[in-house]
DRENPA-3360 file (N, C-alpha, C; in nm, 2 decimals, always signed):
BEGIN
1 = XXXXXXXX = -1.80/+4.03/-3.41/-1.88/+3.93/-3.43/-1.96/+3.90/-3.42 ~ -2.06/+3.98/-3.32/-2.14/+3.97/-3.28/-2.26/+4.03/-3.42 ~ -2.20/+4.16/-3.39/-2.27/+4.24/-3.53/-2.30/+4.17/-3.66 ~ -2.17/+4.11/-3.70/-2.17/+4.03/-3.79/-2.28/+3.84/-3.80 ~ -2.27/+3.80/-3.67/-2.41/+3.71/-3.71/-2.52/+3.76/-3.71 ~ -2.53/+3.85/-3.63/-2.71/+3.96/-3.63/-2.70/+3.98/-3.77 ~ -2.63/+4.06/-3.79/-2.62/+4.07/-3.96/-2.69/+3.93/-4.05 ~ -2.60/+3.85/-4.05/-2.60/+3.75/-4.11/-2.76/+3.65/-4.05;
9 = XXXXXXXX = -2.80/+3.63/-3.96/-2.92/+3.61/-3.90/-3.02/+3.69/-3.95 ~ -3.04/+3.80/-3.97/-3.14/+3.92/-4.03/-3.17/+3.88/-4.19 ~ -3.08/+3.82/-4.27/-3.08/+3.76/-4.37/-3.06/+3.65/-4.42 ~ -3.09/+3.51/-4.36/-3.08/+3.41/-4.39/-3.21/+3.34/-4.22 ~ -3.24/+3.37/-4.17/-3.36/+3.36/-4.04/-3.45/+3.27/-4.11 ~ -3.45/+3.15/-4.09/-3.54/+2.99/-4.11/-3.71/+3.08/-4.14 ~ -3.76/+3.01/-4.25/-3.91/+3.11/-4.28/-3.99/+3.00/-4.17 ~ -4.12/+3.03/-4.13/-4.14/+2.96/-4.03/-4.27/+2.80/-4.13;
17 = XXXXXXXX = -4.30/+2.74/-4.08/-4.38/+2.63/-4.16/-4.45/+2.63/-4.18 ~ -4.57/+2.76/-4.10/-4.64/+2.79/-4.20/-4.64/+2.93/-4.29 ~ -4.56/+2.93/-4.31/-4.56/+3.05/-4.39/-4.52/+3.00/-4.55 ~ -4.54/+3.07/-4.61/-4.50/+3.01/-4.82/-4.30/+3.06/-4.77 ~ -4.24/+2.97/-4.83/-4.12/+3.00/-4.78/-4.07/+3.12/-4.95 ~ -4.17/+3.06/-5.04/-4.13/+3.21/-5.14/-4.16/+3.35/-5.12 ~ -4.24/+3.32/-5.06/-4.30/+3.42/-4.99/-4.15/+3.53/-4.91 ~ -4.15/+3.42/-4.79/-4.02/+3.44/-4.72/-3.92/+3.51/-4.75;
25 = XXXXXXXX = -3.88/+3.44/-4.83/-3.71/+3.47/-4.92/-3.75/+3.62/-5.02 ~ -3.89/+3.65/-5.05/-3.89/+3.76/-5.16/-3.90/+3.88/-5.10 ~ -3.99/+3.82/-4.96/-4.11/+3.97/-4.88/-4.00/+4.00/-4.76 ~ -3.99/+3.90/-4.72/-3.96/+3.91/-4.56/-3.86/+3.96/-4.52 ~ -3.74/+3.87/-4.60/-3.62/+3.90/-4.54/-3.54/+4.01/-4.63 ~ -3.46/+4.05/-4.60/-3.41/+4.05/-4.51/-3.49/+4.10/-4.43 ~ -3.53/+4.07/-4.24/-3.55/+4.11/-4.13/-3.49/+4.28/-4.08 ~ -3.52/+4.38/-4.04/-3.48/+4.47/-3.96/-3.55/+4.45/-3.88;
33 = XXXXXXXX = -3.46/+4.43/-3.77/-3.48/+4.41/-3.58/-3.54/+4.49/-3.55 ~ -3.56/+4.49/-3.43/-3.59/+4.57/-3.36/-3.47/+4.62/-3.21 ~ -3.48/+4.72/-3.13/-3.37/+4.73/-3.05/-3.45/+4.60/-2.93 ~ -3.49/+4.58/-2.91/-3.55/+4.48/-2.83/-3.56/+4.33/-2.90 ~ -3.51/+4.32/-3.00/-3.47/+4.18/-3.09/-3.35/+4.18/-3.07 ~ -3.29/+4.28/-3.11/-3.13/+4.31/-3.08/-3.10/+4.23/-2.99 ~ -3.10/+4.35/-2.93/-3.06/+4.29/-2.79/-3.11/+4.16/-2.70 ~ -3.20/+4.07/-2.75/-3.22/+3.93/-2.72/-3.09/+3.84/-2.79;
41 = XXXXXXXX = -3.09/+3.91/-2.91/-3.00/+3.82/-2.97/-2.88/+3.83/-2.93 ~ -2.84/+3.99/-2.91/-2.67/+3.97/-2.85/-2.64/+3.92/-2.72 ~ -2.75/+3.88/-2.62/-2.76/+3.89/-2.51/-2.76/+3.68/-2.55 ~ -2.80/+3.63/-2.58/-2.76/+3.52/-2.65/-2.64/+3.46/-2.65 ~ -2.60/+3.53/-2.77/-2.45/+3.51/-2.83/-2.36/+3.53/-2.69 ~ -2.38/+3.60/-2.64/-2.28/+3.64/-2.52/-2.29/+3.56/-2.39 ~ -2.42/+3.50/-2.40/-2.42/+3.37/-2.29/-2.34/+3.27/-2.34 ~ -2.42/+3.23/-2.45/-2.29/+3.07/-2.53/-2.15/+3.12/-2.54;
49 = XXXXXXXX = -2.10/+3.22/-2.56/-1.99/+3.23/-2.58/-1.90/+3.23/-2.45 ~ -1.99/+3.31/-2.30/-1.95/+3.21/-2.19/-1.96/+3.12/-2.15 ~ -2.03/+3.04/-2.21/-2.02/+2.89/-2.23/-1.90/+2.86/-2.23 ~ -1.89/+2.88/-2.36/-1.76/+2.81/-2.46/-1.66/+2.83/-2.33 ~ -1.63/+2.99/-2.32/-1.53/+2.97/-2.27/-1.46/+2.93/-2.14 ~ -1.54/+2.88/-2.11/-1.56/+2.81/-1.92/-1.60/+2.64/-1.99 ~ -1.69/+2.59/-2.01/-1.70/+2.46/-2.02/-1.67/+2.37/-2.19 ~ -1.66/+2.49/-2.28/-1.64/+2.47/-2.42/-1.53/+2.36/-2.44;
57 = XXXXXXXX = -1.56/+2.29/-2.57/-1.46/+2.25/-2.63/-1.28/+2.33/-2.71 ~ -1.18/+2.27/-2.69/-1.09/+2.42/-2.70/-1.14/+2.37/-2.86 ~ -1.09/+2.52/-2.93/-1.12/+2.57/-3.05/-0.97/+2.52/-3.11 ~ -0.99/+2.46/-3.22/-0.90/+2.45/-3.32/-0.82/+2.51/-3.47 ~ -0.74/+2.54/-3.48/-0.71/+2.61/-3.62/-0.70/+2.57/-3.73 ~ -0.70/+2.54/-3.86/-0.65/+2.43/-3.98/-0.52/+2.37/-3.94 ~ -0.46/+2.47/-3.83/-0.33/+2.38/-3.90/-0.23/+2.30/-3.78 ~ -0.39/+2.27/-3.70/-0.33/+2.22/-3.52/-0.28/+2.06/-3.53;
65 = XXXXXXXX = -0.23/+2.05/-3.45/-0.16/+1.90/-3.44/-0.24/+1.80/-3.44 ~ -0.25/+1.69/-3.43/-0.36/+1.62/-3.44/-0.36/+1.51/-3.27 ~ -0.49/+1.53/-3.18/-0.46/+1.53/-3.07/-0.59/+1.51/-3.03 ~ -0.61/+1.47/-2.87/-0.74/+1.45/-2.79/-0.77/+1.53/-2.73 ~ -0.67/+1.58/-2.66/-0.66/+1.68/-2.59/-0.78/+1.80/-2.59 ~ -0.86/+1.79/-2.48/-0.96/+1.91/-2.46/-1.02/+1.95/-2.30 ~ -1.16/+1.99/-2.32/-1.12/+2.07/-2.21/-1.25/+1.96/-2.10 ~ -1.15/+1.89/-2.02/-1.25/+1.77/-1.96/-1.27/+1.86/-1.84;
73 = XXXXXXXX = -1.35/+1.98/-1.83/-1.34/+2.06/-1.67/-1.37/+1.99/-1.58 ~ -1.50/+1.86/-1.66/-1.54/+1.78/-1.47/-1.47/+1.66/-1.44 ~ -1.37/+1.64/-1.52/-1.31/+1.49/-1.50/-1.18/+1.50/-1.38 ~ -1.08/+1.63/-1.41/-0.97/+1.63/-1.26/-1.02/+1.81/-1.20 ~ -1.03/+1.78/-1.10/-1.06/+1.85/-1.03/-1.13/+2.01/-1.09 ~ -1.23/+1.99/-1.10/-1.29/+2.10/-1.14/-1.32/+2.17/-1.14 ~ -1.31/+2.33/-1.17/-1.35/+2.47/-1.12/-1.51/+2.49/-1.07 ~ -1.59/+2.33/-1.10/-1.76/+2.40/-1.09/-1.79/+2.28/-1.07;
81 = XXXXXXXX = -1.88/+2.20/-0.93/-1.92/+2.13/-0.94/-2.06/+2.09/-1.07 ~ -2.10/+1.99/-1.07/-2.23/+2.00/-1.18/-2.37/+2.08/-1.14 ~ -2.36/+2.09/-0.99/-2.48/+2.19/-0.99/-2.44/+2.36/-0.99 ~ -2.32/+2.39/-0.93/-2.27/+2.51/-1.00/-2.30/+2.53/-1.13 ~ -2.24/+2.43/-1.24/-2.20/+2.51/-1.37/-2.33/+2.44/-1.43 ~ -2.45/+2.40/-1.39/-2.56/+2.37/-1.45/-2.65/+2.54/-1.41 ~ -2.61/+2.55/-1.30/-2.71/+2.71/-1.23/-2.63/+2.80/-1.36 ~ -2.57/+2.77/-1.35/-2.46/+2.92/-1.51/-2.57/+2.90/-1.60;
89 = XXXXXXXX = -2.58/+2.84/-1.69/-2.66/+2.77/-1.83/-2.75/+2.73/-1.88 ~ -2.85/+2.75/-1.92/-2.96/+2.71/-1.93/-2.97/+2.73/-2.10 ~ -2.85/+2.77/-2.18/-2.85/+2.84/-2.32/-2.92/+2.72/-2.42 ~ -2.92/+2.76/-2.54/-2.99/+2.69/-2.63/-2.90/+2.70/-2.76 ~ -2.89/+2.63/-2.85/-2.80/+2.60/-2.95/-2.73/+2.73/-3.04 ~ -2.63/+2.69/-3.08/-2.61/+2.80/-3.18/-2.63/+2.77/-3.30 ~ -2.73/+2.84/-3.42/-2.68/+2.76/-3.52/-2.58/+2.71/-3.60 ~ -2.59/+2.58/-3.60/-2.48/+2.52/-3.64/-2.57/+2.42/-3.73;
97 = XXXXXXXX = -2.65/+2.37/-3.76/-2.71/+2.26/-3.85/-2.68/+2.24/-4.00 ~ -2.81/+2.37/-4.09/-2.76/+2.37/-4.21/-2.63/+2.41/-4.23 ~ -2.51/+2.40/-4.14/-2.38/+2.43/-4.22/-2.35/+2.29/-4.16 ~ -2.37/+2.19/-4.09/-2.26/+2.09/-4.04/-2.40/+1.99/-4.17 ~ -2.49/+2.03/-4.21/-2.58/+1.92/-4.25/-2.48/+1.92/-4.44 ~ -2.49/+2.08/-4.46/-2.43/+2.10/-4.61/-2.30/+2.00/-4.63 ~ -2.20/+2.06/-4.49/-2.06/+1.99/-4.54/-2.08/+1.85/-4.53 ~ -2.19/+1.78/-4.43/-2.19/+1.63/-4.45/-2.22/+1.55/-4.55;
105 = XXXXXXXX = -2.32/+1.61/-4.61/-2.41/+1.58/-4.75/-2.25/+1.61/-4.88 ~ -2.19/+1.73/-4.85/-2.08/+1.71/-4.96/-1.94/+1.61/-4.91 ~ -1.94/+1.55/-4.84/-1.83/+1.46/-4.78/-1.92/+1.34/-4.87 ~ -2.06/+1.31/-4.81/-2.07/+1.20/-4.90/-2.10/+1.18/-5.01 ~ -2.13/+1.33/-5.11/-2.14/+1.32/-5.28/-2.00/+1.31/-5.29 ~ -1.90/+1.34/-5.22/-1.78/+1.29/-5.30/-1.73/+1.13/-5.39 ~ -1.80/+1.03/-5.28/-1.85/+0.91/-5.36/-1.68/+0.82/-5.23 ~ -1.64/+0.92/-5.19/-1.51/+0.81/-5.15/-1.56/+0.81/-5.00;
113 = XXXXXXXX = -1.47/+0.67/-4.94/-1.51/+0.65/-4.79/-1.43/+0.69/-4.68 ~ -1.30/+0.70/-4.71/-1.22/+0.75/-4.65/-1.12/+0.84/-4.69 ~ -1.08/+0.96/-4.61/-1.02/+1.06/-4.70/-0.94/+1.11/-4.74 ~ -0.84/+0.99/-4.75/-0.72/+0.92/-4.75/-0.77/+0.92/-4.95 ~ -0.90/+0.92/-5.01/-0.99/+0.87/-5.13/-0.93/+1.03/-5.14 ~ -0.97/+1.12/-5.11/-1.01/+1.24/-5.19/-0.86/+1.28/-5.25 ~ -0.85/+1.33/-5.34/-0.80/+1.42/-5.40/-0.69/+1.50/-5.29 ~ -0.55/+1.49/-5.35/-0.45/+1.55/-5.19/-0.51/+1.75/-5.15;
121 = XXXXXXXX = -0.56/+1.73/-5.24/-0.60/+1.95/-5.23/-0.71/+1.92/-5.17 ~ -0.82/+1.82/-5.16/-0.93/+1.85/-5.09/-0.93/+1.77/-4.96 ~ -0.80/+1.71/-4.92/-0.83/+1.67/-4.77/-0.82/+1.72/-4.70 ~ -0.89/+1.71/-4.56/-0.90/+1.77/-4.45/-0.76/+1.81/-4.37 ~ -0.71/+1.87/-4.28/-0.59/+1.89/-4.18/-0.58/+1.74/-4.12 ~ -0.45/+1.69/-4.06/-0.44/+1.57/-4.02/-0.51/+1.58/-3.84 ~ -0.55/+1.72/-3.76/-0.59/+1.72/-3.66/-0.70/+1.66/-3.64 ~ -0.81/+1.65/-3.80/-0.95/+1.60/-3.76/-0.96/+1.43/-3.66;
129 = XXXXXXXX = -1.05/+1.43/-3.60/-1.11/+1.30/-3.52/-1.15/+1.21/-3.58 ~ -1.22/+1.24/-3.71/-1.37/+1.16/-3.80/-1.29/+1.06/-3.84 ~ -1.31/+0.92/-3.87/-1.29/+0.81/-3.91/-1.29/+0.80/-4.07 ~ -1.38/+0.86/-4.10/-1.46/+0.84/-4.25/-1.51/+0.94/-4.33 ~ -1.57/+0.97/-4.44/-1.64/+1.10/-4.52/-1.77/+1.06/-4.48 ~ -1.82/+0.94/-4.45/-1.97/+0.98/-4.37/-2.00/+0.98/-4.23 ~ -1.88/+0.97/-4.14/-1.92/+1.00/-4.03/-1.98/+1.12/-3.96 ~ -1.94/+1.21/-4.02/-2.01/+1.36/-4.00/-2.20/+1.37/-4.01;
137 = XXXXXXXX = -2.22/+1.26/-4.10/-2.35/+1.27/-4.13/-2.42/+1.19/-4.06 ~ -2.34/+1.05/-4.01/-2.41/+0.99/-3.92/-2.43/+0.98/-3.75 ~ -2.33/+1.13/-3.75/-2.32/+1.18/-3.62/-2.36/+1.32/-3.60 ~ -2.48/+1.37/-3.68/-2.46/+1.51/-3.70/-2.52/+1.56/-3.61 ~ -2.62/+1.51/-3.46/-2.65/+1.58/-3.37/-2.57/+1.61/-3.26 ~ -2.44/+1.48/-3.23/-2.32/+1.51/-3.19/-2.27/+1.64/-3.20 ~ -2.22/+1.61/-3.38/-2.12/+1.74/-3.41/-2.20/+1.88/-3.34 ~ -2.30/+1.88/-3.35/-2.32/+1.99/-3.38/-2.33/+2.03/-3.23;
145 = XXXXXXXX = -2.38/+2.00/-3.15/-2.36/+1.95/-2.97/-2.22/+2.08/-3.01 ~ -2.13/+1.97/-3.02/-2.04/+2.07/-3.00/-1.94/+2.15/-3.06 ~ -2.02/+2.17/-3.13/-1.96/+2.29/-3.21/-2.06/+2.45/-3.13 ~ -2.13/+2.39/-3.10/-2.22/+2.48/-3.08/-2.12/+2.53/-2.85 ~ -2.10/+2.40/-2.81/-2.01/+2.41/-2.70/-1.90/+2.52/-2.71 ~ -1.85/+2.58/-2.83/-1.74/+2.59/-2.85/-1.76/+2.72/-2.84 ~ -1.91/+2.81/-2.87/-1.94/+2.91/-2.86/-1.96/+3.00/-2.97 ~ -2.01/+3.13/-3.01/-2.03/+3.19/-3.12/-1.91/+3.23/-3.21;
153 = XXXXXXXX = -1.80/+3.29/-3.13/-1.70/+3.34/-3.22/-1.66/+3.21/-3.34 ~ -1.65/+3.08/-3.31/-1.64/+3.01/-3.35/-1.68/+3.02/-3.49 ~ -1.84/+2.98/-3.49/-1.87/+3.04/-3.60/-1.93/+3.18/-3.66 ~ -1.83/+3.21/-3.65/-1.84/+3.33/-3.70/-1.71/+3.32/-3.77 ~ -1.65/+3.28/-3.73/-1.45/+3.27/-3.83/-1.53/+3.13/-3.93 ~ -1.66/+3.04/-3.94/-1.64/+2.99/-4.00/-1.75/+3.03/-4.10 ~ -1.82/+3.12/-4.07/-1.94/+3.19/-4.20/-1.81/+3.34/-4.24 ~ -1.75/+3.32/-4.20/-1.65/+3.47/-4.21/-1.56/+3.41/-4.32;
161 = XXXXXXXX = -1.54/+3.25/-4.37/-1.40/+3.22/-4.42/-1.46/+3.21/-4.59 ~ -1.40/+3.28/-4.63/-1.42/+3.29/-4.82/-1.48/+3.17/-4.91 ~ -1.34/+3.07/-4.81/-1.31/+2.95/-4.92/-1.36/+2.85/-4.88 ~ -1.48/+2.75/-4.96/-1.56/+2.69/-4.89/-1.46/+2.57/-4.87 ~ -1.35/+2.55/-4.92/-1.25/+2.44/-4.86/-1.21/+2.43/-4.68 ~ -1.16/+2.62/-4.68/-1.15/+2.62/-4.58/-1.28/+2.62/-4.46 ~ -1.40/+2.63/-4.48/-1.52/+2.67/-4.41/-1.55/+2.52/-4.35 ~ -1.52/+2.41/-4.48/-1.51/+2.28/-4.44/-1.41/+2.25/-4.32;
169 = XXXXXXXX = -1.29/+2.25/-4.35/-1.21/+2.21/-4.23/-1.23/+2.27/-4.12 ~ -1.28/+2.40/-4.13/-1.24/+2.42/-4.01/-1.40/+2.40/-3.87 ~ -1.49/+2.30/-3.96/-1.60/+2.25/-3.90/-1.52/+2.12/-3.85 ~ -1.43/+2.07/-3.98/-1.40/+1.87/-3.96/-1.30/+1.91/-3.78 ~ -1.21/+1.98/-3.81/-1.12/+2.00/-3.67/-1.16/+2.01/-3.60 ~ -1.30/+2.10/-3.58/-1.37/+2.13/-3.43/-1.45/+2.00/-3.41 ~ -1.44/+1.98/-3.48/-1.54/+1.81/-3.44/-1.50/+1.72/-3.38 ~ -1.57/+1.68/-3.24/-1.49/+1.59/-3.15/-1.62/+1.51/-3.10;
177 = XXXXXXXX = -1.65/+1.39/-3.13/-1.72/+1.31/-3.16/-1.72/+1.19/-2.99 ~ -1.60/+1.26/-2.85/-1.66/+1.23/-2.77/-1.72/+1.27/-2.67 ~ -1.72/+1.41/-2.74/-1.81/+1.54/-2.63/-1.97/+1.52/-2.67 ~ -2.04/+1.55/-2.53/-2.15/+1.57/-2.54/-2.21/+1.68/-2.46 ~ -2.31/+1.74/-2.47/-2.26/+1.86/-2.40/-2.43/+1.88/-2.34 ~ -2.52/+1.95/-2.38/-2.64/+1.95/-2.36/-2.76/+1.87/-2.33 ~ -2.76/+1.72/-2.35/-2.84/+1.62/-2.34/-2.74/+1.55/-2.27 ~ -2.67/+1.61/-2.20/-2.60/+1.41/-2.14/-2.67/+1.42/-1.96;
185 = XXXXXXXX = -2.69/+1.37/-1.95/-2.80/+1.35/-1.80/-2.71/+1.34/-1.73 ~ -2.60/+1.25/-1.73/-2.52/+1.26/-1.62/-2.38/+1.31/-1.56 ~ -2.38/+1.48/-1.66/-2.33/+1.54/-1.66/-2.38/+1.70/-1.56 ~ -2.50/+1.71/-1.63/-2.59/+1.86/-1.60/-2.75/+1.77/-1.56 ~ -2.72/+1.85/-1.42/-2.82/+1.82/-1.33/-2.95/+1.89/-1.40 ~ -3.08/+1.83/-1.38/-3.19/+1.89/-1.37/-3.24/+1.93/-1.30 ~ -3.32/+2.04/-1.25/-3.42/+2.09/-1.18/-3.54/+1.99/-1.13 ~ -3.59/+1.99/-0.99/-3.66/+1.89/-1.00/-3.76/+1.95/-0.90;
193 = XXXXXXXX = -3.89/+1.88/-0.93/-3.99/+1.95/-0.86/-4.00/+1.88/-0.69 ~ -3.88/+1.85/-0.60/-3.87/+1.81/-0.42/-3.80/+1.96/-0.34 ~ -3.81/+1.93/-0.22/-3.80/+2.00/-0.17/-3.60/+2.09/-0.17 ~ -3.56/+1.94/-0.20/-3.43/+1.99/-0.22/-3.35/+2.05/-0.36 ~ -3.46/+2.08/-0.45/-3.42/+2.05/-0.57/-3.32/+2.22/-0.54 ~ -3.25/+2.26/-0.62/-3.17/+2.34/-0.65/-3.22/+2.49/-0.67 ~ -3.16/+2.60/-0.60/-3.23/+2.70/-0.58/-3.18/+2.80/-0.71 ~ -3.25/+2.89/-0.75/-3.27/+2.99/-0.84/-3.15/+3.12/-0.77;
201 = XXXXXXXX = -3.05/+3.13/-0.80/-2.90/+3.22/-0.76/-2.96/+3.37/-0.82 ~ -2.90/+3.46/-0.75/-2.91/+3.59/-0.79/-2.84/+3.61/-0.90 ~ -2.92/+3.67/-1.03/-3.04/+3.78/-0.98/-3.16/+3.72/-1.03 ~ -3.14/+3.54/-1.07/-3.27/+3.50/-1.14/-3.35/+3.46/-1.01 ~ -3.32/+3.50/-0.87/-3.41/+3.44/-0.75/-3.54/+3.53/-0.72 ~ -3.53/+3.58/-0.84/-3.69/+3.73/-0.85/-3.78/+3.60/-0.88 ~ -3.70/+3.53/-1.00/-3.84/+3.44/-1.04/-3.87/+3.35/-0.96 ~ -3.79/+3.27/-0.88/-3.84/+3.20/-0.78/-3.99/+3.18/-0.74;
209 = XXXXXXXX = -4.14/+3.14/-0.80/-4.24/+3.18/-0.73/-4.25/+3.03/-0.75 ~ -4.22/+2.90/-0.73/-4.28/+2.80/-0.71/-4.39/+2.79/-0.84 ~ -4.53/+2.78/-0.75/-4.65/+2.73/-0.84/-4.72/+2.86/-0.84 ~ -4.71/+2.97/-0.83/-4.74/+3.10/-0.81/-4.73/+3.16/-0.94 ~ -4.80/+3.05/-1.06/-4.75/+3.16/-1.23/-4.82/+3.30/-1.20 ~ -4.94/+3.36/-1.15/-4.98/+3.45/-1.15/-4.87/+3.54/-1.07 ~ -4.80/+3.49/-0.98/-4.69/+3.60/-0.92/-4.59/+3.63/-1.06 ~ -4.54/+3.52/-1.17/-4.44/+3.52/-1.22/-4.54/+3.63/-1.33;
217 = XXXXXXXX = -4.68/+3.62/-1.36/-4.70/+3.70/-1.47/-4.71/+3.87/-1.44 ~ -4.72/+3.90/-1.29/-4.76/+4.03/-1.25/-4.58/+4.07/-1.26 ~ -4.48/+3.98/-1.27/-4.33/+4.01/-1.25/-4.34/+4.02/-1.38 ~ -4.32/+3.96/-1.49/-4.29/+3.97/-1.63/-4.33/+4.13/-1.68 ~ -4.53/+4.15/-1.63/-4.57/+4.26/-1.71/-4.45/+4.41/-1.63 ~ -4.43/+4.38/-1.53/-4.37/+4.55/-1.50/-4.22/+4.51/-1.56 ~ -4.14/+4.46/-1.61/-4.02/+4.48/-1.68/-4.05/+4.54/-1.80 ~ -3.91/+4.61/-1.81/-3.93/+4.67/-1.95/-3.89/+4.54/-2.06;
225 = XXXXXXXX = -3.97/+4.57/-2.18/-3.95/+4.50/-2.27/-3.88/+4.41/-2.32 ~ -3.72/+4.44/-2.33/-3.62/+4.35/-2.35/-3.58/+4.24/-2.21 ~ -3.60/+4.28/-2.13/-3.55/+4.24/-2.01/-3.70/+4.08/-1.98 ~ -3.86/+4.11/-2.05/-3.92/+3.98/-1.99/-3.92/+3.90/-2.12 ~ -3.96/+3.79/-2.13/-4.01/+3.71/-2.22/-4.07/+3.80/-2.40 ~ -4.12/+3.70/-2.48/-4.21/+3.77/-2.54/-4.36/+3.69/-2.55 ~ -4.48/+3.72/-2.59/-4.60/+3.70/-2.56/-4.57/+3.52/-2.63 ~ -4.53/+3.48/-2.79/-4.44/+3.34/-2.82/-4.47/+3.23/-2.66;
233 = XXXXXXXX = -4.31/+3.29/-2.59/-4.25/+3.24/-2.50/-4.42/+3.22/-2.39 ~ -4.46/+3.33/-2.36/-4.53/+3.29/-2.24/-4.71/+3.20/-2.27 ~ -4.72/+3.20/-2.41/-4.81/+3.10/-2.43/-4.74/+3.02/-2.44 ~ -4.68/+2.96/-2.41/-4.61/+2.88/-2.47/-4.59/+2.76/-2.33 ~ -4.46/+2.84/-2.24/-4.46/+2.78/-2.13/-4.51/+2.83/-2.00 ~ -4.64/+2.96/-2.00/-4.65/+2.99/-1.87/-4.78/+2.92/-1.90 ~ -4.82/+2.86/-1.89/-4.96/+2.75/-1.91/-4.97/+2.73/-1.74 ~ -5.11/+2.69/-1.78/-5.15/+2.62/-1.63/-5.17/+2.44/-1.63;
241 = XXXXXXXX = -5.13/+2.44/-1.78/-5.20/+2.30/-1.83/-5.07/+2.17/-1.84 ~ -4.92/+2.25/-1.75/-4.85/+2.18/-1.82/-4.83/+2.00/-1.74 ~ -4.74/+1.94/-1.77/-4.73/+1.83/-1.67/-4.63/+1.90/-1.47 ~ -4.58/+1.96/-1.51/-4.53/+2.02/-1.38/-4.61/+2.13/-1.36 ~ -4.67/+2.14/-1.16/-4.70/+2.28/-1.12/-4.60/+2.39/-1.07 ~ -4.46/+2.35/-1.08/-4.39/+2.43/-1.03/-4.36/+2.54/-1.21 ~ -4.31/+2.66/-1.21/-4.31/+2.74/-1.27/-4.25/+2.72/-1.41 ~ -4.11/+2.65/-1.37/-4.00/+2.64/-1.50/-3.97/+2.50/-1.50;
249 = XXXXXXXX = -3.97/+2.40/-1.47/-3.98/+2.23/-1.50/-4.01/+2.17/-1.64 ~ -4.15/+2.22/-1.67/-4.19/+2.18/-1.80/-4.09/+2.32/-1.90 ~ -4.06/+2.41/-1.88/-3.99/+2.45/-1.99/-3.84/+2.38/-1.99 ~ -3.75/+2.36/-1.87/-3.64/+2.28/-1.86/-3.62/+2.13/-1.91 ~ -3.76/+2.05/-1.91/-3.78/+1.93/-1.94/-3.80/+1.94/-2.09 ~ -3.88/+1.99/-2.18/-3.89/+1.99/-2.32/-3.81/+2.09/-2.36 ~ -3.81/+2.22/-2.38/-3.73/+2.30/-2.43/-3.70/+2.28/-2.52 ~ -3.54/+2.22/-2.50/-3.45/+2.21/-2.62/-3.47/+2.09/-2.73;
257 = XXXXXXXX = -3.57/+2.00/-2.70/-3.67/+1.91/-2.85/-3.78/+1.98/-2.88 ~ -3.76/+2.08/-2.86/-3.92/+2.18/-2.91/-3.88/+2.20/-3.08 ~ -3.98/+2.22/-3.15/-3.94/+2.26/-3.27/-3.99/+2.38/-3.31 ~ -4.01/+2.47/-3.19/-4.02/+2.63/-3.25/-3.89/+2.69/-3.22 ~ -3.80/+2.67/-3.26/-3.66/+2.70/-3.19/-3.63/+2.72/-3.32 ~ -3.68/+2.63/-3.44/-3.63/+2.67/-3.59/-3.67/+2.79/-3.62 ~ -3.77/+2.84/-3.60/-3.84/+2.98/-3.63/-3.80/+3.06/-3.54 ~ -3.75/+3.04/-3.44/-3.68/+3.21/-3.35/-3.75/+3.24/-3.23;
265 = XXXXXXXX = -3.88/+3.16/-3.20/-4.03/+3.22/-3.19/-3.97/+3.30/-3.05 ~ -3.90/+3.30/-2.92/-3.88/+3.34/-2.82/-3.78/+3.50/-2.84 ~ -3.75/+3.51/-2.96/-3.68/+3.62/-2.98/-3.76/+3.76/-3.07 ~ -3.87/+3.74/-3.12/-3.93/+3.82/-3.21/-4.03/+3.90/-3.11 ~ -4.01/+4.04/-3.16/-4.15/+4.10/-3.07/-4.27/+4.04/-3.12 ~ -4.40/+4.07/-3.02/-4.54/+4.06/-3.00/-4.59/+4.10/-3.15 ~ -4.57/+4.21/-3.16/-4.64/+4.26/-3.28/-4.57/+4.18/-3.45 ~ -4.42/+4.13/-3.45/-4.42/+4.08/-3.56/-4.43/+3.93/-3.58;
273 = XXXXXXXX = -4.43/+3.89/-3.44/-4.52/+3.71/-3.46/-4.65/+3.74/-3.48 ~ -4.71/+3.81/-3.40/-4.91/+3.84/-3.49/-4.90/+3.91/-3.61 ~ -4.79/+3.94/-3.70/-4.80/+3.98/-3.79/-4.77/+3.83/-3.90 ~ -4.72/+3.78/-3.84/-4.65/+3.68/-3.93/-4.76/+3.56/-3.93 ~ -4.86/+3.56/-3.83/-4.96/+3.48/-3.79/-4.94/+3.32/-3.70 ~ -4.86/+3.39/-3.61/-4.82/+3.24/-3.55/-4.91/+3.18/-3.48 ~ -4.91/+3.05/-3.51/-5.01/+2.96/-3.43/-5.04/+2.93/-3.30 ~ -4.89/+3.01/-3.20/-4.88/+2.98/-3.06/-4.92/+3.08/-3.04;
281 = XXXXXXXX = -4.99/+3.19/-3.11/-5.10/+3.27/-3.00/-5.19/+3.28/-3.06 ~ -5.24/+3.20/-3.10/-5.36/+3.15/-3.09/-5.43/+3.10/-2.94 ~ -5.53/+3.14/-2.88/-5.59/+3.12/-2.75/-5.59/+2.99/-2.76 ~ -5.64/+2.90/-2.81/-5.69/+2.74/-2.85/-5.58/+2.72/-2.84 ~ -5.42/+2.72/-2.85/-5.31/+2.67/-2.93/-5.24/+2.57/-2.83 ~ -5.26/+2.41/-2.86/-5.24/+2.35/-2.77/-5.11/+2.30/-2.69 ~ -5.11/+2.31/-2.54/-4.96/+2.28/-2.53/-4.92/+2.16/-2.57 ~ -4.92/+2.06/-2.57/-4.87/+1.93/-2.68/-4.85/+1.98/-2.81;
289 = XX = -4.76/+1.98/-2.85/-4.71/+1.97/-3.00/-4.67/+1.95/-3.04 ~ -4.71/+1.79/-3.09/-4.61/+1.74/-3.15/-4.58/+1.75/-3.30;
% end
């Protein structure tokens, strides 16, 4: 599954906004990834799948019965308290956005309001929790988060499905409107620059430099390439002009809404980012880039 997703990403990676899209499609893709880039990709996938196995929604197959049952680990005798759960995962989103957008637009284009108005052979399974054909589009961000929480194994199954209708139905039966994951402040505690802030646990405790950014820089330089962040990440988050003096809270506070995730800035080798002339490699690149 992981290899399939890696190969798919190498063929479909998003064009950086400053590059010509025609050149990207015709001359850059498919990408030939280095061993370091593959390691970063696989590490992210396996971390997200581990998250999905513990905290994610229950994956449903096409012939599932309709049910609101889900993995509400935080409501009844949770295995982890919120702080323990937060310490385990700082993960990013699986690439569901284009897929959800396409399926949502396809439903709107049918001109049907309710699923019962679709031809019988085009109706989704009864297990879906959506109310009408427009709801997927109006709540796209929440849908994407819920699907991502399940883990990349579901993404593999959806992308591997040959029939567009079956692919659509897998998305619909696994869309749960009541779940929120990566932006739920009440569920996920945030690191704070206060004495009682949650400590970094082993093996992440080696990065606990507080305000000593030079100490973090020196440690990163001592690591092999596949264990340290690339130059684009360093230029974005290892700055001295952020809102927080500590080395990580800026990243925790702003990373999920950062537009550079669209082109996967944290995954590429330094040489590739330089070849693509990534603006964030410029010495004068602003810390705030709306």
